[in-house]
Structures are given as C-alpha cells and as structure tokens.
Rosetta silent file (secondary structure, phi, psi, omega in degrees, C-alpha in Angstrom):
SEQUENCE: XXXXXXXXXXXXXXXXXXXXXXXXXXXXXXXXXXXXXXXXXXXXXXXXXXXXXXXXXXXXXXXXXXXXXXXXXXXXXXXXXXXXXXXXXXXXXXXXXXXXXXXXXXXXXXXXXXXXXXXXXXXXXXXXXXXXXXXXXXXXXXXXXXXXXXXXXXXXXXXXXXXXXXXXXXXXXXXXXXXXXXXXXXXXXXXXXXXXXXXXXXXXXXXXXXXXXXXXXXXXXXXXXXXXXXXXXXXXXXXXXXXXXXXXXXXXXXXXXXXXXXXXXXXXXXXXXXXXXXX
SCORE:     score description
SCORE:     0.000 S_00000001
   1 L     0.000  163.881  176.947  109.100   94.043   76.129 S_00000001
   2 E  -122.818  149.764  172.341  110.581   93.664   79.586 S_00000001
   3 L   -71.917  172.204 -177.617  114.140   93.400   80.739 S_00000001
   4 L   -61.808  -23.787  179.961  115.170   90.234   82.583 S_00000001
   5 L   -87.303    4.221  177.938  114.382   91.905   85.896 S_00000001
   6 L    85.878    3.705  179.030  110.798   92.523   84.822 S_00000001
   7 L   -68.489  143.029 -172.308  111.167   96.287   84.412 S_00000001
   8 E  -101.629  130.397 -178.120  108.673   97.710   81.922 S_00000001
   9 L   -85.104  -14.586  178.336  109.753   99.842   79.016 S_00000001
  10 L   -73.870  138.141  176.961  106.247  101.178   78.387 S_00000001
  11 L   -91.691   -1.862 -177.615  105.582  104.608   79.881 S_00000001
  12 L   -90.784   80.471 -179.775  101.805  104.024   79.797 S_00000001
  13 L  -120.607  113.762 -176.468  101.311  102.937   83.402 S_00000001
  14 L   -69.664  153.288  177.345   98.039  104.073   85.029 S_00000001
  15 L   -68.307  146.032 -179.852   97.985  105.509   88.535 S_00000001
  16 L   -96.503   12.045  177.567   96.887  103.048   91.211 S_00000001
  17 E  -134.056  150.940 -179.012   95.004  105.692   93.204 S_00000001
  18 E  -142.132  138.074  179.046   91.950  107.827   92.500 S_00000001
  19 E   -95.975  132.139 -178.494   90.427  110.748   94.382 S_00000001
  20 E  -132.669  163.709  176.796   86.629  110.723   94.863 S_00000001
  21 E   -95.026  135.369 -179.541   84.001  112.748   96.694 S_00000001
  22 E  -136.845  167.937  167.258   82.333  111.114   99.705 S_00000001
  23 E  -107.332  113.994 -179.608   80.090  111.888  102.658 S_00000001
  24 E   -99.379  126.233  178.894   82.039  111.061  105.826 S_00000001
  25 E  -125.437  147.306  175.679   80.017  110.600  108.986 S_00000001
  26 E  -136.579 -175.423  179.976   80.899  110.018  112.625 S_00000001
  27 L   -64.683  -24.559 -176.210   78.962  110.228  115.870 S_00000001
  28 L   -90.567   -9.820  179.427   79.516  113.977  115.929 S_00000001
  29 E   151.469 -171.957 -179.573   78.190  114.728  112.434 S_00000001
  30 E  -139.415  155.530  177.488   78.776  114.384  108.718 S_00000001
  31 E  -159.761  158.633  178.904   80.412  116.397  105.959 S_00000001
  32 E   -85.385  130.792 -177.850   81.455  116.113  102.322 S_00000001
  33 E  -139.465  174.948  171.214   85.134  115.380  101.782 S_00000001
  34 E  -100.667  142.292  179.846   87.608  114.037   99.252 S_00000001
  35 E  -135.779  153.890  178.833   88.905  110.514   99.692 S_00000001
  36 E  -107.189  126.459 -179.245   91.525  108.419   97.935 S_00000001
  37 E  -118.986  159.090  177.511   90.585  104.921   96.749 S_00000001
  38 E   -77.828  137.294  176.475   92.560  102.129   95.115 S_00000001
  39 L   -80.439  136.369  177.999   92.137  101.744   91.371 S_00000001
  40 L  -122.366  128.254 -179.926   90.943   98.320   90.239 S_00000001
  41 E  -139.393  150.879  176.983   91.303   97.177   86.630 S_00000001
  42 E   -75.674  151.897  176.220   91.004   93.844   84.813 S_00000001
  43 E  -134.072  125.377  174.568   94.107   92.105   83.524 S_00000001
  44 E  -100.549  135.767  174.669   94.203   89.479   80.774 S_00000001
  45 E  -117.551  118.157  175.583   97.186   87.159   80.511 S_00000001
  46 E  -102.630  133.095  178.401   97.718   85.407   77.178 S_00000001
  47 E  -115.681  119.651 -179.182  100.220   82.550   77.059 S_00000001
  48 L    52.859   39.763  176.133  101.668   81.627   73.656 S_00000001
  49 L    85.635   -1.595 -178.184   98.795   83.429   71.957 S_00000001
  50 E  -113.396  139.247  177.716   96.029   81.744   73.970 S_00000001
  51 E   -63.952  129.738 -176.717   93.888   83.354   76.713 S_00000001
  52 E  -120.925  -37.322 -172.052   94.969   81.892   80.025 S_00000001
  53 E  -150.470  139.028  173.510   93.909   84.119   82.910 S_00000001
  54 E  -129.747  120.829 -177.567   91.542   86.992   83.673 S_00000001
  55 E  -142.247  171.921  174.103   91.852   88.672   87.037 S_00000001
  56 E  -106.934  143.644 -177.920   91.415   92.011   88.781 S_00000001
  57 E  -155.207  167.937  170.447   94.444   93.915   90.034 S_00000001
  58 L   -81.874  131.261 -179.358   95.901   97.261   91.021 S_00000001
  59 L   -57.254  143.242 -179.295   97.549   98.860   87.957 S_00000001
  60 L   114.796  145.240  177.011  101.325   98.628   87.863 S_00000001
  61 L    58.457   36.265 -177.964  103.899   95.825   87.806 S_00000001
  62 H   -64.854  -36.926 -175.627  101.829   93.840   85.309 S_00000001
  63 H   -68.603  -42.162  178.400  104.788   92.061   83.756 S_00000001
  64 H   -70.366  -32.201  176.080  106.141   90.673   87.004 S_00000001
  65 H   -61.841  -46.537 -179.637  102.591   89.709   87.997 S_00000001
  66 H   -64.557  -41.196  179.398  102.180   87.702   84.782 S_00000001
  67 H   -64.651  -43.115  178.124  105.580   86.063   85.197 S_00000001
  68 H   -63.349  -39.413  177.835  104.827   85.124   88.789 S_00000001
  69 H   -61.164  -46.289 -179.268  101.449   83.726   87.768 S_00000001
  70 H   -62.458  -36.267  177.113  103.025   81.526   85.080 S_00000001
  71 H   -68.317  -45.777 -178.287  105.538   80.211   87.594 S_00000001
  72 H   -62.087  -33.041 -178.293  102.856   79.532   90.224 S_00000001
  73 L   -87.901    1.583  176.395  100.741   77.656   87.684 S_00000001
  74 L    81.162   14.134 -179.555  103.670   75.497   86.589 S_00000001
  75 L   -81.028  -24.206  176.113  103.971   76.920   83.082 S_00000001
  76 L  -137.707  157.334  177.461  107.595   77.946   83.634 S_00000001
  77 L  -106.952  -21.872  178.212  110.324   76.869   86.029 S_00000001
  78 L  -158.461  171.668  179.585  112.481   79.982   85.754 S_00000001
  79 H   -64.746  -20.018  179.509  112.672   83.295   83.902 S_00000001
  80 H   -71.029  -13.050  178.360  114.863   81.504   81.357 S_00000001
  81 H   -82.161   -0.292 -179.832  111.767   79.627   80.163 S_00000001
  82 E  -101.836  132.211  171.266  110.405   82.868   78.705 S_00000001
  83 E   -87.795  -23.321  179.658  111.119   84.012   75.166 S_00000001
  84 E  -179.312  156.253  175.422  109.332   87.284   75.826 S_00000001
  85 E  -151.534  121.626 -174.701  106.731   89.058   77.926 S_00000001
  86 E  -152.798  170.303  173.075  105.126   92.329   76.871 S_00000001
  87 E   -73.707  162.808  176.480  102.046   94.473   76.721 S_00000001
  88 L   -58.408  160.317 -172.400   99.616   94.045   73.843 S_00000001
  89 L   -60.447  -22.246  177.259  100.670   95.687   70.578 S_00000001
  90 L   -91.979   17.610  177.615   98.518   98.758   71.274 S_00000001
  91 L    60.559   37.405  175.597  100.441   99.239   74.557 S_00000001
  92 L   -75.844  133.768  176.488   97.439   98.279   76.659 S_00000001
  93 L   -86.616    3.003 -179.379   98.243   97.874   80.330 S_00000001
  94 L  -105.838    6.032  174.183   95.272   95.522   80.668 S_00000001
  95 E  -143.325  130.400  179.626   96.611   92.696   78.535 S_00000001
  96 E  -117.066  133.393  174.210   99.926   90.901   78.828 S_00000001
  97 E  -103.165  124.624  177.878  101.368   88.527   76.241 S_00000001
  98 E  -112.934  129.319  179.073  103.653   85.808   77.585 S_00000001
  99 E  -119.906  122.056 -179.447  105.787   83.768   75.195 S_00000001
 100 E   -92.652  164.528  178.155  107.487   80.630   76.444 S_00000001
 101 L   -66.375  163.293 -178.249  110.561   78.927   75.085 S_00000001
 102 L   -57.523  -38.442 -179.410  110.193   76.225   72.434 S_00000001
 103 L   -66.328  -37.372 -177.512  110.760   73.504   75.012 S_00000001
 104 H   -80.020  -18.721 -178.394  108.047   74.850   77.323 S_00000001
 105 H   -67.003  -14.977  176.364  105.481   75.321   74.542 S_00000001
 106 H   -70.465  -16.199  176.255  104.813   71.583   74.605 S_00000001
 107 L   -92.151  107.277 -174.166  103.030   72.242   77.899 S_00000001
 108 L   -83.133  128.902  175.648   99.607   73.535   76.863 S_00000001
 109 L   -56.367  147.078 -174.935   97.886   75.983   79.234 S_00000001
 110 L   -81.336    3.852  176.977   94.767   74.508   80.778 S_00000001
 111 L   110.737  175.871 -176.952   92.521   77.350   79.667 S_00000001
 112 L   -65.756  130.599 -179.179   91.111   80.551   81.065 S_00000001
 113 L   -72.952  -36.348 -178.867   91.000   80.546   84.837 S_00000001
 114 L  -130.590  105.924 -172.504   88.118   82.984   85.044 S_00000001
 115 L   -75.388  153.352  174.124   85.818   82.902   82.034 S_00000001
 116 L  -128.086  154.912 -174.460   84.025   85.923   80.647 S_00000001
 117 L   -91.610  -11.721 -174.906   80.963   85.958   78.449 S_00000001
 118 L  -115.245  135.901  172.265   82.000   88.796   76.181 S_00000001
 119 L   -96.080  125.139 -175.052   84.747   88.896   73.575 S_00000001
 120 L   -92.736  138.544 -178.159   86.262   92.369   73.429 S_00000001
 121 L   -75.981  -28.239 -179.104   87.265   93.878   70.114 S_00000001
 122 L   -79.722  163.761  179.229   90.068   95.958   71.593 S_00000001
 123 L   -87.637   96.150 -175.090   93.410   94.519   72.575 S_00000001
 124 L    97.510  127.837 -178.376   93.006   94.304   76.315 S_00000001
 125 L   -86.192  164.231  177.354   89.821   95.129   78.214 S_00000001
 126 L  -127.826  166.431 -178.224   89.277   98.143   80.433 S_00000001
 127 H   -59.195  -38.039 -178.918   87.240   98.783   83.534 S_00000001
 128 H   -63.026  -42.252  178.456   84.616  100.786   81.644 S_00000001
 129 H   -62.650  -40.898 -179.781   83.961   97.916   79.240 S_00000001
 130 H   -63.319  -45.894  179.221   83.636   95.523   82.155 S_00000001
 131 H   -63.651  -43.320  179.625   81.177   97.797   83.967 S_00000001
 132 H   -59.232  -40.085  178.754   79.170   98.390   80.783 S_00000001
 133 H   -64.698  -44.259 -178.591   78.808   94.632   80.293 S_00000001
 134 H   -66.649  -43.814  179.787   77.666   94.089   83.881 S_00000001
 135 H   -62.311  -37.574  178.886   75.253   97.017   83.795 S_00000001
 136 H   -62.811  -25.979 -178.860   73.798   95.692   80.534 S_00000001
 137 L  -104.064    3.491 -176.552   72.963   92.434   82.292 S_00000001
 138 L  -126.647  128.915  177.561   71.852   93.974   85.611 S_00000001
 139 L   -72.522  145.309  176.660   68.694   95.933   86.281 S_00000001
 140 L   -66.025  141.755 -175.088   69.075   99.261   88.047 S_00000001
 141 L   -84.462  123.062 -178.861   68.202   99.002   91.709 S_00000001
 142 L   -67.680  152.588 -179.722   65.111  101.036   92.695 S_00000001
 143 L   -90.150   93.634 -177.858   65.342  103.551   95.512 S_00000001
 144 L  -114.520  -24.499 -169.547   62.987  102.078   98.131 S_00000001
 145 L  -112.748  132.886  170.891   64.947  102.121  101.386 S_00000001
 146 L  -118.193  123.518 -172.500   66.052  104.969  103.644 S_00000001
 147 E  -121.737  127.797  174.638   68.253  103.769  106.500 S_00000001
 148 E   -68.391  148.534  177.417   69.390  105.702  109.598 S_00000001
 149 H   -56.912  -39.689 -178.227   73.083  105.558  110.369 S_00000001
 150 H   -58.913  -37.063  179.764   72.280  104.134  113.802 S_00000001
 151 H   -68.591  -38.453  179.319   70.593  101.107  112.199 S_00000001
 152 H   -63.848  -37.527  177.794   73.597  100.445  109.975 S_00000001
 153 H   -66.667  -38.264  176.524   75.823  100.430  113.063 S_00000001
 154 H   -61.495  -40.557 -179.022   73.459   97.960  114.737 S_00000001
 155 H   -68.359  -33.281  175.905   73.714   95.654  111.724 S_00000001
 156 H   -62.211  -41.020  177.703   77.502   95.814  111.879 S_00000001
 157 H   -63.225  -39.688  179.336   77.281   94.572  115.468 S_00000001
 158 H   -65.942  -37.719  176.610   74.967   91.747  114.358 S_00000001
 159 H   -61.427  -46.188 -179.430   77.433   90.735  111.643 S_00000001
 160 H   -66.308  -34.041 -179.152   80.242   90.555  114.180 S_00000001
 161 H   -63.640  -26.924 -178.467   78.146   88.612  116.689 S_00000001
 162 L   -89.879    2.524 -176.702   77.786   85.794  114.196 S_00000001
 163 L   -86.445   68.321 -178.345   81.517   85.433  113.506 S_00000001
 164 H   -68.032  -44.372 -179.338   82.077   82.314  115.585 S_00000001
 165 H   -64.778  -38.213 -179.765   84.844   80.924  113.384 S_00000001
 166 H   -64.300  -39.709 -179.193   86.644   84.261  113.348 S_00000001
 167 H   -65.674  -27.173  179.138   86.662   84.472  117.121 S_00000001
 168 H   -86.934  -33.891 -172.105   88.326   81.058  117.262 S_00000001
 169 H  -115.767  -29.125 -174.355   90.744   81.432  114.355 S_00000001
 170 L    68.300   15.870 -172.844   91.022   85.096  113.354 S_00000001
 171 L  -127.079   24.491 -179.543   91.236   83.840  109.781 S_00000001
 172 L  -127.868  156.141  170.163   87.784   84.099  108.191 S_00000001
 173 E   -99.466  160.986  178.800   85.617   86.656  106.418 S_00000001
 174 E  -135.138  154.798  175.626   81.909   87.058  107.054 S_00000001
 175 E  -143.926  148.331  178.066   78.894   88.264  105.098 S_00000001
 176 E  -147.593  150.034  177.215   75.293   88.857  106.071 S_00000001
 177 E  -123.817  137.395 -177.628   72.091   89.961  104.356 S_00000001
 178 E  -125.634  159.455  172.295   69.251   91.805  106.085 S_00000001
 179 L   -86.813 -176.648 -174.516   65.760   92.940  105.168 S_00000001
 180 L   -65.159  -25.174 -179.816   64.655   96.595  105.228 S_00000001
 181 L   -86.361   -8.055 -179.521   63.797   96.443  108.938 S_00000001
 182 L    98.120    7.009  176.559   67.232   95.078  109.853 S_00000001
 183 L   -75.734  128.584 -179.573   66.220   91.462  110.399 S_00000001
 184 E   -71.699  128.431  178.657   69.056   89.127  109.445 S_00000001
 185 E   -98.380  -29.613 -179.216   68.119   86.779  106.615 S_00000001
 186 E  -163.003  150.212  179.640   71.410   84.928  106.234 S_00000001
 187 E  -145.149  143.724  178.485   74.943   84.859  107.631 S_00000001
 188 E  -154.277  153.944  174.223   78.057   82.955  106.556 S_00000001
 189 E  -126.391  152.823  177.432   81.792   82.732  107.178 S_00000001
 190 E  -165.579  156.556  176.068   84.595   81.494  104.955 S_00000001
 191 L   -67.915  -21.682  177.769   88.337   81.886  104.533 S_00000001
 192 L  -105.726  132.315 -177.820   87.562   83.543  101.197 S_00000001
 193 H   -65.122  -37.657  177.595   85.625   86.806  101.084 S_00000001
 194 H   -64.742  -40.894 -178.973   83.981   85.875   97.765 S_00000001
 195 H   -63.796  -40.500 -179.928   82.974   82.507   99.171 S_00000001
 196 H   -60.368  -44.054  179.873   81.390   84.051  102.255 S_00000001
 197 H   -68.521  -41.229  178.680   79.215   86.289  100.112 S_00000001
 198 H   -62.458  -37.153  177.633   78.329   83.487   97.701 S_00000001
 199 H   -61.755  -44.588 -179.852   77.264   81.313  100.630 S_00000001
 200 H   -63.084  -44.433  179.192   74.935   84.036  101.896 S_00000001
 201 H   -60.807  -42.091  177.575   73.446   84.554   98.449 S_00000001
 202 H   -60.545  -41.138  178.309   72.880   80.807   98.158 S_00000001
 203 H   -62.964  -40.607  178.558   71.076   80.749  101.506 S_00000001
 204 H   -62.364  -42.804 -179.150   68.843   83.609  100.373 S_00000001
 205 H   -66.889  -44.431  179.637   67.975   81.766   97.170 S_00000001
 206 H   -63.010  -35.019 -179.849   67.273   78.462   98.925 S_00000001
 207 L   -82.491   -3.317 -178.130   65.056   80.268  101.449 S_00000001
 208 L    54.477   46.322 -179.086   63.267   82.077   98.581 S_00000001
 209 L  -117.460   25.250 -177.765   63.836   85.427  100.289 S_00000001
 210 H   -59.973  -38.171 -178.435   65.386   87.326   97.400 S_00000001
 211 H   -68.201  -21.676 -179.303   62.592   89.916   97.418 S_00000001
 212 H   -89.209  -16.600 -174.750   63.276   90.644  101.097 S_00000001
 213 L   -72.729  118.666 -174.986   67.041   91.109  100.704 S_00000001
 214 L  -126.614  -37.574 -173.887   67.865   94.827  100.987 S_00000001
 215 E  -125.295  135.937  175.966   71.126   95.310  102.940 S_00000001
 216 E  -126.411  136.634  177.586   74.389   93.377  102.764 S_00000001
 217 E  -122.680  139.832 -179.385   77.339   93.708  105.151 S_00000001
 218 E  -129.773  154.827  173.809   80.843   92.358  104.622 S_00000001
 219 L   -91.613   -1.295 -171.181   84.004   92.214  106.694 S_00000001
 220 L  -108.420 -179.019  173.311   86.106   92.667  103.568 S_00000001
 221 L   -72.195  166.034 -171.856   86.996   95.336  101.044 S_00000001
 222 E  -112.089   81.657  178.901   84.444   96.269   98.404 S_00000001
 223 L   -84.849  174.070 -176.591   85.780   95.290   94.990 S_00000001
 224 H   -62.840  -32.823 -179.857   83.760   95.244   91.799 S_00000001
 225 H   -63.792  -38.741 -179.364   83.040   91.496   92.166 S_00000001
 226 H   -68.443  -38.670  175.908   81.407   92.050   95.549 S_00000001
 227 H   -65.245  -42.776 -179.495   79.314   94.897   94.155 S_00000001
 228 H   -60.420  -45.937 -178.414   78.354   92.777   91.144 S_00000001
 229 H   -61.372  -46.345 -177.257   77.207   89.844   93.284 S_00000001
 230 H   -72.463  -35.385  178.615   75.043   91.987   95.574 S_00000001
 231 H   -64.057  -39.117  178.361   73.646   94.076   92.725 S_00000001
 232 H   -62.709  -32.143  178.038   72.501   90.928   90.937 S_00000001
 233 H   -76.162  -16.279 -178.953   70.626   89.968   94.102 S_00000001
 234 L    92.775   14.953  178.901   68.930   93.397   94.110 S_00000001
 235 L   -62.599  137.994  178.590   70.617   94.669   97.292 S_00000001
 236 L   -91.570  -35.591 -175.566   70.154   98.413   97.816 S_00000001
 237 E  -127.953  123.151  176.398   72.867   99.037  100.425 S_00000001
 238 E  -119.192  122.695 -178.976   76.248   97.292  100.549 S_00000001
 239 E  -126.861  145.124 -179.636   78.571   98.118  103.444 S_00000001
 240 E  -139.670  158.688 -178.624   81.997   96.761  104.307 S_00000001
 241 L   -77.357  -14.286 -176.108   84.584   97.105  107.031 S_00000001
 242 L  -119.469 -163.274 -171.823   87.316   97.947  104.550 S_00000001
 243 L   -85.325  151.357  168.915   87.889  100.122  101.486 S_00000001
 244 E   -85.998  164.771  172.356   86.089  100.080   98.147 S_00000001
 245 E  -102.998  166.615 -179.107   87.981  100.059   94.859 S_00000001
 246 H   -60.156  -40.984 -178.557   87.524  102.553   92.039 S_00000001
 247 H   -72.325  -31.678  175.022   85.757   99.981   89.873 S_00000001
 248 H   -63.273  -42.806  178.120   83.532   98.951   92.767 S_00000001
 249 H   -65.814  -43.657 -179.189   82.402  102.571   93.176 S_00000001
 250 H   -60.567  -42.983  179.590   81.905  102.995   89.437 S_00000001
 251 H   -69.543  -40.291  178.752   79.722   99.904   89.216 S_00000001
 252 H   -59.794  -43.684  178.058   77.728  100.830   92.339 S_00000001
 253 H   -62.703  -40.583 -176.079   76.941  104.233   90.865 S_00000001
 254 H   -67.290  -33.052 -177.893   75.943  102.685   87.540 S_00000001
 255 H  -100.900    4.913  176.259   73.451  100.232   89.090 S_00000001
 256 L    69.099   43.872  179.006   72.138  102.695   91.713 S_00000001
 257 L  -109.785  136.786  177.882   73.550  100.842   94.743 S_00000001
 258 E   -83.269  123.344 -176.066   74.589  102.616   97.946 S_00000001
 259 E  -114.507  122.871 -178.674   78.172  101.708   98.829 S_00000001
 260 E  -121.443  122.021  178.487   79.504  102.299  102.351 S_00000001
 261 E  -110.271  166.291  179.045   83.133  101.618  103.214 S_00000001
 262 E    53.353   40.287  177.979   85.115  101.603  106.473 S_00000001
 263 E   -78.879   98.239  178.521   81.990  100.765  108.470 S_00000001
 264 E  -169.583  152.205  176.317   83.419  100.278  111.936 S_00000001
 265 L    53.053   46.451  175.307   83.657  102.001  115.313 S_00000001
 266 L    61.177   34.521  177.724   80.582  104.184  114.726 S_00000001
 267 E  -149.294  168.054  177.987   81.868  105.687  111.487 S_00000001
 268 E   179.722  161.922  177.791   81.792  105.107  107.753 S_00000001
 269 E  -117.533  129.966  179.532   82.229  106.637  104.293 S_00000001
 270 E  -100.021  120.476 -172.272   79.388  106.719  101.752 S_00000001
 271 E  -103.055  -16.646 -179.643   80.722  106.447   98.198 S_00000001
 272 E  -155.954  151.673  176.993   77.551  106.276   96.069 S_00000001
 273 L    46.341   58.967 -173.749   73.811  106.987   96.258 S_00000001
 274 H   -65.832  -19.267 -174.245   74.195  108.813   99.559 S_00000001
 275 H   -66.939  -14.325  178.842   70.479  109.632   99.832 S_00000001
 276 H   -77.966  -18.182 -177.523   69.662  106.182  101.235 S_00000001
 277 E  -108.737  123.471 -178.024   71.632  106.883  104.433 S_00000001
 278 E  -128.962  159.185  177.578   70.289  109.545  106.810 S_00000001
 279 L   -86.000    0.000    0.000   71.120  110.758  110.306 S_00000001
C-alpha cells in the first residue's frame, strides 16, 4: 500500500542505474572502460483488477507514476478517488494494482494501451521475460559487416544534413537507414522518436530494400523498443546520439546487434558486439 502522499512502504525498489563495460573511442584512440546506464523495466498498471497500461520506465516511484497516469487518462479526478494503490501481492515492482472508489468504478477503463502477445504467469513481468519473448520471435543477426569509425561519423553527418524540420523548429527526432557501403536508403523526421524510426522502416519496406538495410542512426536515446524495431528489420549496427538503456543493451547483445551510444562530435561508446566497429 501507499500513503496518501504516494510514498511506498515496500523496500523492494530496484536501482535505476547499472554499470556496464564498453569500448570508448575518440579521435585520439580507444580503450575499455566502465560506464553507467539507465535501467529500463516494463511496468503493468491494473485498474480495478483489469489490465490497463503497459509501458517502459525507470524503476522507482511506481505508485505515483500509476496515480498520475490514472489522472491523466481521466480515470480519477483526485487522490480521493482511490481506494488503494499497491504493488502486486508478490511485491513485484513491475506491476501496480490501482483500486478506485465505488463511485469511480462505474467508469470502465478502455483497455490496455500497449498490447502484448504473451500472458505472463508471474505477477508482474520483468525485463528478462520481455527480452526472452522478443528474442524468441527474432532471428539472430549474422555478423557480415565491419565498419570503420570514420564511416560511422560520416553517416552521423548525413543524418544531420537531412534534418530540415529540426533546423526550423528544434523539436523533431530523426532516423536514417544505410546500406553496408554507407549509402542512405531512407530518412525521416517526426516529433516522436518511435515514429521517426517507424517511418524509416516503412520506407524501407515499400522500397523493398530490407535486404540492403545494415546500419541505422537515430538522434534519440536507445531504448529496448528502438533496438527491437531495428533488430526485426535485420539491422547490424544501431547508433544514436544519446544513451542506451540497460534493457536496450541486453536485447542488443541477445540478438547480436552492435549498439553505439553518444555518437556525436567524433566520439561514441560501443555497448555490444564491438567487433563490427574498427579503427
């Protein structure tokens, strides 16, 4: 249970940071170091016993997140509309149960916001289960491409050159897909990072160039959804201007995808399958 201020009585709260080993390279050289990444885990929100929402989040403050979500979606008008809000009975931090007052229960939730294909036997899913499901439905990516760092930097410049909307507004993300030689196959911008990548994937499919798609670059962080989308396309190297999450790295390793974060200003961190990137 939670107090009225949303404070959590459970002591089982996972850390929101994880230390990993990376290869850090700059113009002057490369070396193996330790890096700290954000932990990403799924969160299920059940309202009055029914599944309502599945999202990804940083562990911690789950109860206030669920309460805020219910307010934003119009399920409650104030904290007084809640009869209770707690973790699942096995004290899982990945599932929250929300119970509304009798008056509010007449308003039926509209259903799961983000559907999943698998029903989990445990009370609350975990990142490992999510990765296992994705890996089970995704073929491992063969090791065909070796890319010099200099080429990856060139592709970053090409991604930026196509950001016309960003230069005018400063408010869009971009994604691009290249073949093994560095030729751009598709480019897209959108206010949503997921949308930008989905647009690029759609262009690749319409152009029937899926077999040529080898490298993907993003202006955003590298969460598990972004890794999942590119892995399904068969991309070997995914690079982004921002940080990866723990679950993004875990999935990239599982499907044999090279993940490069903080690609900007002639530098970057390689988080998985480092052998594809050479000096």
